[in-house]
VEXSE-342334 format. One record per residue (C-alpha): residue in three letters; x, y, z. Coordinates in steps of 0.001 Angstrom, whole numbers. Last residue first. Layout:
<sites>
<site><residuo>ALA</residuo><u>X</u><v>Y</v><w>Z</w></site>
...
</sites>
This chain:
<sites>
<site><residuo>ALA</residuo><u>-12317</u><v>-1079</v><w>655</w></site>
<site><residuo>TYR</residuo><u>-13651</u><v>-3413</v><w>3346</w></site>
<site><residuo>LYS</residuo><u>-10540</u><v>-5407</v><w>4072</w></site>
<site><residuo>GLU</residuo><u>-8193</u><v>-2514</v><w>3450</w></site>
<site><residuo>LEU</residuo><u>-9959</u><v>-295</v><w>5977</w></site>
<site><residuo>ILE</residuo><u>-9829</u><v>-3100</v><w>8532</w></site>
<site><residuo>ARG</residuo><u>-6139</u><v>-3658</v><w>7803</w></site>
<site><residuo>THR</residuo><u>-5508</u><v>76</v><w>8143</w></site>
<site><residuo>SER</residuo><u>-7185</u><v>160</v><w>11534</w></site>
<site><residuo>ARG</residuo><u>-5009</u><v>-2701</v><w>12764</w></site>
<site><residuo>GLU</residuo><u>-1876</u><v>-1009</v><w>11430</w></site>
<site><residuo>VAL</residuo><u>-2920</u><v>2271</v><w>13074</w></site>
<site><residuo>GLU</residuo><u>-3399</u><v>462</v><w>16374</w></site>
<site><residuo>ARG</residuo><u>-120</u><v>-1427</v><w>16128</w></site>
<site><residuo>PHE</residuo><u>1850</u><v>1688</v><w>15228</w></site>
<site><residuo>ILE</residuo><u>147</u><v>3535</v><w>18127</w></site>
<site><residuo>SER</residuo><u>1265</u><v>892</v><w>20609</w></site>
<site><residuo>LEU</residuo><u>4793</u><v>938</v><w>19200</w></site>
<site><residuo>GLU</residuo><u>4974</u><v>4745</v><w>19287</w></site>
<site><residuo>ALA</residuo><u>3853</u><v>5352</v><w>22873</w></site>
<site><residuo>ASP</residuo><u>6186</u><v>8350</v><w>23165</w></site>
<site><residuo>SER</residuo><u>4656</u><v>9806</v><w>19974</w></site>
<site><residuo>VAL</residuo><u>6730</u><v>11219</v><w>17110</w></site>
<site><residuo>SER</residuo><u>5942</u><v>8215</v><w>14926</w></site>
<site><residuo>VAL</residuo><u>2303</u><v>9222</v><w>14584</w></site>
<site><residuo>ALA</residuo><u>2636</u><v>10977</v><w>11224</w></site>
<site><residuo>GLU</residuo><u>5170</u><v>8453</v><w>9948</w></site>
<site><residuo>MET</residuo><u>2724</u><v>5643</v><w>10616</w></site>
<site><residuo>MET</residuo><u>-62</u><v>7538</v><w>8860</w></site>
<site><residuo>GLU</residuo><u>2087</u><v>8038</v><w>5757</w></site>
<site><residuo>CYS</residuo><u>3024</u><v>4367</v><w>5789</w></site>
<site><residuo>ALA</residuo><u>-655</u><v>3463</v><w>5985</w></site>
<site><residuo>MET</residuo><u>-1201</u><v>5483</v><w>2803</w></site>
<site><residuo>MET</residuo><u>942</u><v>3002</v><w>882</w></site>
<site><residuo>ARG</residuo><u>-1096</u><v>113</v><w>2266</w></site>
<site><residuo>TYR</residuo><u>-4303</u><v>1901</v><w>1252</w></site>
<site><residuo>PHE</residuo><u>-3003</u><v>2431</v><w>-2289</w></site>
<site><residuo>ALA</residuo><u>-1965</u><v>-1212</v><w>-2572</w></site>
<site><residuo>ARG</residuo><u>-5492</u><v>-2163</v><w>-1551</w></site>
<site><residuo>ASP</residuo><u>-7000</u><v>90</v><w>-4210</w></site>
<site><residuo>MET</residuo><u>-4650</u><v>-1384</v><w>-6821</w></site>
<site><residuo>ALA</residuo><u>-5717</u><v>-4909</v><w>-5846</w></site>
<site><residuo>LYS</residuo><u>-9372</u><v>-3868</v><w>-6160</w></site>
<site><residuo>ARG</residuo><u>-8706</u><v>-2527</v><w>-9668</w></site>
<site><residuo>ALA</residuo><u>-6861</u><v>-5702</v><w>-10649</w></site>
<site><residuo>ALA</residuo><u>-9765</u><v>-7863</v><w>-9421</w></site>
<site><residuo>ALA</residuo><u>-12299</u><v>-5681</v><w>-11247</w></site>
<site><residuo>MET</residuo><u>-10238</u><v>-5940</v><w>-14426</w></site>
<site><residuo>GLN</residuo><u>-10162</u><v>-9725</v><w>-14058</w></site>
<site><residuo>GLN</residuo><u>-13946</u><v>-9894</v><w>-13818</w></site>
<site><residuo>ALA</residuo><u>-14349</u><v>-7468</v><w>-16726</w></site>
<site><residuo>VAL</residuo><u>-12070</u><v>-9606</v><w>-18908</w></site>
<site><residuo>ASP</residuo><u>-14096</u><v>-12737</v><w>-18196</w></site>
<site><residuo>GLU</residuo><u>-17354</u><v>-10846</v><w>-18801</w></site>
<site><residuo>CYS</residuo><u>-16053</u><v>-9373</v><w>-22056</w></site>
<site><residuo>GLY</residuo><u>-15190</u><v>-12759</v><w>-23502</w></site>
<site><residuo>ARG</residuo><u>-11620</u><v>-13606</v><w>-24403</w></site>
<site><residuo>GLY</residuo><u>-10397</u><v>-12386</v><w>-27802</w></site>
<site><residuo>SER</residuo><u>-6740</u><v>-13382</v><w>-27556</w></site>
<site><residuo>GLU</residuo><u>-5626</u><v>-9744</v><w>-27494</w></site>
<site><residuo>VAL</residuo><u>-8091</u><v>-8928</v><w>-24708</w></site>
<site><residuo>MET</residuo><u>-6972</u><v>-11861</v><w>-22532</w></site>
<site><residuo>ASP</residuo><u>-3293</u><v>-11174</v><w>-23203</w></site>
<site><residuo>ILE</residuo><u>-3732</u><v>-7548</v><w>-22152</w></site>
<site><residuo>LEU</residuo><u>-5540</u><v>-8677</v><w>-19028</w></site>
<site><residuo>GLY</residuo><u>-2723</u><v>-11074</v><w>-18164</w></site>
<site><residuo>ARG</residuo><u>-240</u><v>-8220</v><w>-18466</w></site>
<site><residuo>VAL</residuo><u>-2473</u><v>-6207</v><w>-16144</w></site>
<site><residuo>GLN</residuo><u>-2546</u><v>-9038</v><w>-13602</w></site>
<site><residuo>GLY</residuo><u>1240</u><v>-9345</v><w>-13732</w></site>
<site><residuo>GLU</residuo><u>1609</u><v>-5619</v><w>-13066</w></site>
<site><residuo>ILE</residuo><u>-839</u><v>-6016</v><w>-10191</w></site>
<site><residuo>ARG</residuo><u>1414</u><v>-8700</v><w>-8706</w></site>
<site><residuo>LYS</residuo><u>4386</u><v>-6353</v><w>-9069</w></site>
<site><residuo>LEU</residuo><u>2417</u><v>-3568</v><w>-7385</w></site>
<site><residuo>ARG</residuo><u>1604</u><v>-5801</v><w>-4419</w></site>
<site><residuo>ASN</residuo><u>5257</u><v>-6773</v><w>-4071</w></site>
<site><residuo>VAL</residuo><u>6289</u><v>-3103</v><w>-4140</w></site>
<site><residuo>VAL</residuo><u>3711</u><v>-2251</v><w>-1460</w></site>
<site><residuo>ASP</residuo><u>4868</u><v>-5093</v><w>805</w></site>
<site><residuo>ARG</residuo><u>8546</u><v>-4265</v><w>324</w></site>
<site><residuo>GLN</residuo><u>7850</u><v>-629</v><w>1289</w></site>
<site><residuo>HIS</residuo><u>6002</u><v>-1760</v><w>4408</w></site>
<site><residuo>GLU</residuo><u>8881</u><v>-3986</v><w>5462</w></site>
<site><residuo>SER</residuo><u>11326</u><v>-1098</v><w>5007</w></site>
<site><residuo>HIS</residuo><u>9070</u><v>1349</v><w>6856</w></site>
<site><residuo>TYR</residuo><u>8465</u><v>-1131</v><w>9683</w></site>
<site><residuo>ALA</residuo><u>12188</u><v>-1726</v><w>10075</w></site>
<site><residuo>SER</residuo><u>12748</u><v>2024</v><w>10201</w></site>
<site><residuo>GLY</residuo><u>10037</u><v>2437</v><w>12818</w></site>
<site><residuo>SER</residuo><u>11329</u><v>-479</v><w>14887</w></site>
<site><residuo>THR</residuo><u>14904</u><v>843</v><w>14729</w></site>
<site><residuo>ASN</residuo><u>14087</u><v>4351</v><w>15840</w></site>
<site><residuo>SER</residuo><u>14288</u><v>7449</v><w>13680</w></site>
<site><residuo>VAL</residuo><u>11053</u><v>7788</v><w>11791</w></site>
<site><residuo>PRO</residuo><u>11412</u><v>11298</v><w>10416</w></site>
<site><residuo>LYS</residuo><u>10017</u><v>14144</v><w>12522</w></site>
<site><residuo>ARG</residuo><u>6879</u><v>15911</v><w>11403</w></site>
<site><residuo>ASN</residuo><u>5749</u><v>19387</v><w>12370</w></site>
<site><residuo>PRO</residuo><u>7928</u><v>21265</v><w>9854</w></site>
<site><residuo>SER</residuo><u>6729</u><v>18914</v><w>7115</w></site>
<site><residuo>LYS</residuo><u>9527</u><v>17565</v><w>5035</w></site>
<site><residuo>ARG</residuo><u>9342</u><v>16903</v><w>1315</w></site>
<site><residuo>ALA</residuo><u>12589</u><v>15428</v><w>-25</w></site>
<site><residuo>SER</residuo><u>11753</u><v>11919</v><w>1188</w></site>
<site><residuo>ALA</residuo><u>8428</u><v>12053</v><w>-649</w></site>
<site><residuo>PRO</residuo><u>10258</u><v>12529</v><w>-3933</w></site>
<site><residuo>MET</residuo><u>9624</u><v>15809</v><w>-5799</w></site>
</sites>
């Protein structure tokens, strides 16, 4: 079931312009990250097929895995933003959650 079809009874959809703009920007960011990861995985396949050394392949696999983790955290940030979007101080909370997410991403 798509996320848009699941509605929590306690959660209101992001309805203001800044929230919708954030959601759209956030979605673009996650998609771009996934496309870069797709390119990394294609590069990994080429490396294995061409017989590159295990250490070189392992290094690139670790980079792709870290990129996937970061994409996951960015995707989860959207969920957090939607959860707090019902607040009167929405913009301030968006900024704080975004800041916290960046810290989490940095050290993940």
